[in-house]
KOLTORGU-908620 format. One record per residue (C-alpha): residue in three letters; x, y, z. Coordinates in steps of 0.2 Angstrom, whole numbers, padded with zeros to 4 digits, always signed. Layout:
<sites>
alaXYZ
...
</sites>
This chain:
<sites>
met+0391+0383+0447
asn+0386+0403+0443
asp+0390+0413+0427
ala+0393+0429+0424
ser+0371+0433+0422
ser+0367+0426+0441
lys+0369+0435+0456
pro+0385+0440+0462
trp+0396+0430+0471
thr+0402+0432+0491
met+0421+0434+0495
gln+0416+0416+0500
gln+0414+0410+0483
ile+0427+0418+0477
ala+0438+0410+0491
ala+0431+0391+0490
ala+0434+0393+0471
ala+0450+0399+0472
gly+0456+0387+0485
val+0461+0399+0493
ser+0454+0406+0511
val+0443+0422+0513
thr+0456+0430+0521
thr+0470+0429+0504
val+0455+0434+0494
ser+0451+0449+0506
his+0473+0455+0506
thr+0473+0451+0486
leu+0458+0467+0487
ser+0467+0480+0499
gly+0486+0474+0495
lys+0490+0473+0512
arg+0500+0457+0514
pro+0507+0451+0499
val+0498+0439+0490
ser+0506+0427+0476
ser+0505+0436+0458
glu+0498+0415+0452
thr+0484+0417+0466
ala+0480+0435+0461
leu+0480+0433+0446
arg+0465+0417+0449
ile+0459+0425+0461
arg+0456+0442+0453
gly+0450+0433+0435
leu+0434+0425+0447
ile+0431+0442+0454
asp+0429+0447+0438
gln+0421+0432+0428
phe+0405+0433+0443
gly+0403+0451+0449
tyr+0410+0449+0467
val+0412+0468+0474
pro+0418+0473+0488
asp+0406+0480+0502
ala+0413+0494+0504
gly+0401+0505+0514
ala+0399+0492+0528
arg+0415+0490+0529
arg+0420+0511+0530
leu+0404+0509+0543
lys+0411+0499+0554
ser+0429+0503+0555
gly+0423+0525+0554
arg+0431+0530+0537
ser+0425+0539+0522
gly+0436+0528+0512
met+0438+0543+0498
ile+0453+0550+0496
gly+0457+0569+0487
leu+0466+0577+0473
ala+0472+0594+0473
val+0477+0599+0455
pro+0482+0615+0446
asp+0472+0612+0432
ile+0465+0596+0429
ser+0459+0600+0410
his+0480+0600+0408
trp+0486+0586+0402
tyr+0500+0586+0411
phe+0488+0585+0428
gly+0478+0573+0422
arg+0490+0561+0418
ile+0497+0562+0436
ala+0475+0561+0441
arg+0472+0546+0430
gly+0486+0538+0439
val+0481+0540+0456
glu+0463+0537+0453
glu+0471+0521+0446
leu+0478+0514+0464
ala+0463+0521+0473
asn+0452+0510+0465
glu+0462+0497+0466
arg+0463+0500+0484
asp+0444+0501+0485
tyr+0446+0520+0488
gly+0434+0532+0481
leu+0443+0549+0474
ile+0439+0568+0475
ile+0448+0577+0462
cys+0448+0596+0466
ser+0456+0609+0455
thr+0465+0622+0461
ser+0468+0633+0448
asn+0483+0638+0450
ser+0484+0635+0469
asp+0473+0651+0473
pro+0474+0650+0489
arg+0454+0652+0493
arg+0451+0638+0486
glu+0464+0626+0494
lys+0455+0631+0510
arg+0440+0625+0503
tyr+0448+0606+0497
phe+0459+0606+0515
asn+0442+0610+0524
leu+0436+0593+0518
leu+0452+0583+0526
arg+0450+0594+0542
thr+0432+0591+0541
arg+0438+0570+0537
ser+0425+0571+0522
ile+0442+0564+0516
glu+0456+0554+0524
gly+0471+0560+0516
leu+0476+0571+0504
val+0489+0569+0488
tyr+0494+0585+0481
thr+0503+0595+0470
ala+0510+0612+0470
ser+0511+0625+0454
arg+0519+0639+0463
glu+0531+0642+0480
ile+0521+0638+0498
ser+0522+0653+0510
pro+0524+0647+0528
thr+0509+0657+0532
asp+0501+0644+0514
glu+0487+0633+0523
leu+0497+0617+0514
met+0509+0622+0528
arg+0496+0622+0545
met+0489+0607+0538
ala+0507+0596+0539
ser+0510+0605+0555
ser+0495+0599+0561
ser+0500+0581+0555
ser+0486+0577+0542
pro+0489+0564+0529
ile+0496+0572+0514
val+0509+0569+0502
leu+0518+0577+0489
ala+0515+0574+0471
asp+0526+0581+0458
glu+0534+0596+0467
glu+0544+0596+0484
val+0539+0607+0492
val+0556+0610+0507
gly+0550+0613+0527
leu+0538+0600+0528
pro+0544+0588+0539
gly+0532+0571+0539
val+0526+0573+0522
pro+0531+0560+0509
ser+0535+0568+0492
val+0536+0556+0475
thr+0545+0567+0462
ser+0555+0564+0447
leu+0574+0566+0444
asn+0575+0584+0441
phe+0592+0588+0442
ala+0598+0574+0432
gly+0587+0575+0416
ala+0591+0594+0413
gln+0609+0590+0418
ala+0607+0577+0404
leu+0599+0592+0390
gly+0613+0601+0395
arg+0628+0590+0392
his+0619+0585+0375
leu+0620+0602+0371
arg+0639+0604+0374
ala+0642+0589+0368
leu+0634+0596+0348
gly+0644+0612+0352
his+0633+0626+0358
thr+0640+0637+0372
arg+0626+0652+0374
ala+0610+0645+0378
val+0595+0652+0386
ile+0586+0646+0399
val+0564+0649+0400
ala+0562+0643+0415
gly+0544+0642+0427
phe+0540+0649+0444
ala+0557+0654+0453
gly+0551+0646+0468
leu+0546+0629+0463
arg+0560+0614+0466
ser+0558+0605+0452
thr+0564+0626+0442
val+0577+0627+0453
glu+0585+0609+0450
arg+0582+0609+0431
val+0589+0626+0431
ala+0605+0620+0440
gly+0605+0603+0430
ile+0605+0614+0413
arg+0620+0628+0422
glu+0632+0614+0423
ser+0636+0612+0408
phe+0629+0633+0403
pro+0635+0640+0419
asp+0631+0658+0410
ala+0615+0653+0402
ile+0600+0667+0403
val+0583+0664+0414
val+0570+0672+0412
his+0553+0664+0422
gly+0535+0663+0415
asp+0521+0647+0422
phe+0525+0636+0412
glu+0513+0639+0396
leu+0515+0641+0378
gln+0512+0656+0378
ser+0525+0660+0392
gly+0536+0652+0377
tyr+0531+0662+0365
asp+0533+0679+0374
leu+0549+0678+0382
val+0558+0672+0370
asp+0550+0689+0358
glu+0557+0698+0376
leu+0575+0689+0373
leu+0572+0691+0350
ala+0570+0713+0358
gln+0584+0712+0369
gly+0596+0706+0354
val+0601+0693+0365
gly+0612+0678+0354
phe+0608+0663+0356
thr+0611+0644+0349
ala+0601+0631+0360
leu+0585+0636+0373
phe+0581+0626+0388
gly+0562+0624+0392
cys+0561+0621+0409
asn+0541+0610+0402
asp+0537+0603+0383
tyr+0527+0619+0382
met+0535+0632+0385
ala+0549+0623+0374
val+0536+0622+0360
gly+0528+0641+0363
ala+0546+0647+0359
met+0549+0638+0343
arg+0537+0645+0338
arg+0541+0662+0340
leu+0558+0658+0335
his+0549+0652+0317
glu+0539+0670+0315
ala+0558+0678+0316
gly+0565+0667+0302
leu+0574+0657+0315
arg+0576+0635+0310
val+0574+0623+0323
pro+0589+0615+0324
his+0600+0626+0312
asp+0599+0640+0319
val+0592+0636+0337
ser+0594+0621+0345
val+0579+0618+0359
val+0575+0607+0372
gly+0562+0604+0385
phe+0557+0593+0399
asp+0542+0581+0404
asp+0539+0572+0386
val+0517+0577+0384
asp+0511+0570+0373
ile+0512+0586+0359
ala+0531+0582+0358
gly+0532+0567+0348
val+0522+0575+0337
ile+0526+0592+0332
thr+0540+0595+0317
pro+0554+0594+0320
gly+0552+0582+0337
leu+0555+0588+0353
thr+0572+0584+0362
thr+0564+0582+0380
val+0565+0573+0397
arg+0554+0561+0401
gln+0547+0554+0417
asp+0532+0546+0421
met+0517+0557+0426
leu+0507+0541+0430
glu+0520+0532+0438
ile+0518+0550+0448
gly+0502+0547+0453
arg+0503+0529+0456
arg+0516+0531+0469
ser+0509+0546+0476
ala+0493+0537+0481
gln+0500+0522+0485
leu+0510+0531+0502
leu+0497+0541+0505
ile+0484+0523+0507
glu+0500+0515+0515
gly+0501+0528+0528
leu+0482+0528+0531
asp+0481+0509+0536
ala+0495+0510+0546
gly+0489+0525+0557
ser+0500+0538+0552
met+0511+0546+0539
arg+0527+0544+0550
gly+0541+0535+0541
ile+0533+0535+0524
pro+0550+0537+0515
ser+0547+0549+0497
val+0550+0543+0481
thr+0563+0549+0466
leu+0559+0543+0450
pro+0571+0542+0434
val+0569+0550+0420
glu+0572+0545+0401
leu+0582+0560+0387
val+0572+0557+0372
val+0582+0565+0358
arg+0574+0569+0343
gly+0576+0583+0330
ser+0576+0601+0337
thr+0593+0596+0342
gly+0608+0596+0331
pro+0625+0605+0332
val+0628+0622+0331
ala+0628+0627+0310
gly+0645+0629+0305
glu+0650+0615+0315
</sites>
């Protein structure tokens, strides 16, 4: 019997050692057919031990497929999008697909066109796309979707794209939970530091907060730390009074907290602050940020899964959209209204 230092085993040898058919080994690797967890674990253990590597090149040459998918994100250096990218990469690797990651520089149309050309020329078989701005009917994404190109939207749903599935979180429900949490603490005056006005996630999060604070003032930024800081600076300069602040994401919430601190306002004694996402910084700042946790890694994995399912089926038609649950995480940045 071979050991780990000898020549890698063939699929036939893996099947024989596992006591299964070659087809079962193939299904374990591709995920196209269900295989019992016990059998899959035994097969993957043998693959890890004896170094079997699927002959992807030969299979793709025979099928005429590139075996590559693409991921377009606004900024790959951003922690949030990096988590989504990791999820896409993990699932693609499990399904034996290569991955090209494209940074669109916050959905710059010129960059987007370059990356959509990879899909048009079949350099990649499909694309996971993450939007960071409102999409108009003239955008390249709209044109590609109308041509039935294999596309899955990750993190943001875009209205008006029939046949394009999406993987998103329960944005409204998450913001709704934050609003109710603040209301239960006695807050009645709130401001909303929102993201880009045209994004579906922004609309849903604002609506969720406004269920509890219908008169909340809304200002719009770009999801970055400096944006939260600058918007709160403007609110304070205008003399706007509030005891609760909702950041449409954690970065803007943290930027807001910094400006409040500089203004001599204590969080949460004077102002309670909440965010959305639960990025790494939310749990390490002082006070910790009350927020809604969404699973960015799972958004990436499920997006890649939907895309590959559509590619294997030969069409994205019938591939359903997915909405993932969220979780309220209460930390030290929220408290009762002073004097209550």
